[in-house]
Each structure stands twice: as structure tokens, then as C-alpha cells.
C-alpha positions as CSV (number, residue, x, y, z in Angstrom):
1,X,114.7,92.7,-48.9
2,X,113.7,89.6,-50.5
3,X,115.2,86.0,-49.9
4,X,116.5,84.3,-52.8
5,X,115.6,80.5,-52.7
6,X,117.4,78.0,-54.7
7,X,115.8,74.5,-55.4
8,X,117.8,71.8,-54.1
9,X,117.0,68.6,-56.3
10,X,119.3,66.3,-53.8
11,X,117.7,66.2,-50.2
12,X,121.0,64.3,-49.3
13,X,123.2,67.7,-49.9
14,X,119.9,69.6,-47.8
15,X,120.7,67.0,-45.2
16,X,124.6,67.0,-45.4
17,X,124.6,71.0,-45.5
18,X,122.1,71.4,-42.6
19,X,124.0,68.6,-40.6
20,X,127.5,70.7,-40.8
21,X,126.0,73.9,-40.0
22,X,124.4,72.5,-36.7
23,X,127.9,70.7,-35.9
24,X,129.7,74.0,-36.6
25,X,127.2,76.0,-34.6
26,X,127.0,73.4,-31.5
27,X,131.1,73.8,-31.5
28,X,131.1,77.8,-31.5
29,X,128.1,77.9,-28.6
30,X,130.5,75.5,-26.8
31,X,133.3,77.4,-27.2
32,X,131.6,80.6,-26.2
33,X,130.3,78.5,-23.1
34,X,133.8,77.9,-22.2
35,X,135.2,81.2,-22.3
36,X,132.5,82.3,-20.4
37,X,132.8,80.1,-17.6
38,X,136.5,80.8,-17.4
39,X,136.2,84.3,-17.3
40,X,133.3,83.6,-14.4
41,X,136.0,81.7,-12.4
42,X,138.5,84.1,-12.9
43,X,136.0,87.5,-11.7
44,X,135.5,85.7,-8.6
45,X,139.4,84.7,-8.0
46,X,140.5,87.9,-8.8
47,X,140.0,91.0,-11.2
48,X,139.9,90.8,-14.8
49,X,142.9,92.7,-15.7
50,X,145.6,90.3,-16.8
51,X,143.2,87.9,-17.8
52,X,143.6,85.6,-20.9
53,X,141.6,83.2,-22.8
54,X,144.4,82.1,-24.4
55,X,146.4,81.0,-21.1
56,X,143.5,79.7,-19.5
57,X,143.2,77.0,-22.1
58,X,146.5,76.3,-22.1
59,X,146.6,75.5,-18.4
60,X,143.7,73.4,-19.2
61,X,145.0,71.2,-21.6
62,X,147.7,69.0,-20.6
63,X,151.1,69.5,-22.3
């Protein structure tokens, strides 16, 4: 399959797109790391039955 490359005339547009993509990717990876840490902690304390990432995150956020 051949990739289609569109010319970008404004380098600021390219930088902005890449920055947005990097920010989004970073946030996604951070979220995955948080869920992984919560599951790891839960596995140590008790079984995964009844584990809810949403409940764990709600417990971490101050009411």
C-alpha cells in the first residue's frame, strides 16, 4: 500500500498538528500507566474479581 503525502505549505501548521498529536499520545499513555498501576495494586491486595477502574479513579479524586 502506498502512502499519500500532502504538501504542507505552512510549517507552523505542521508543528501545531505534531504538538497536538504528541500531547494526546502522552495523555493516553499516562492514563494507561495509571490503570496498569491500579490493577497491579489490586492484584496484590485481592483478586481482580470486582475490580473497576472507574471506582478506583473515583476513590483517588477528592470529592
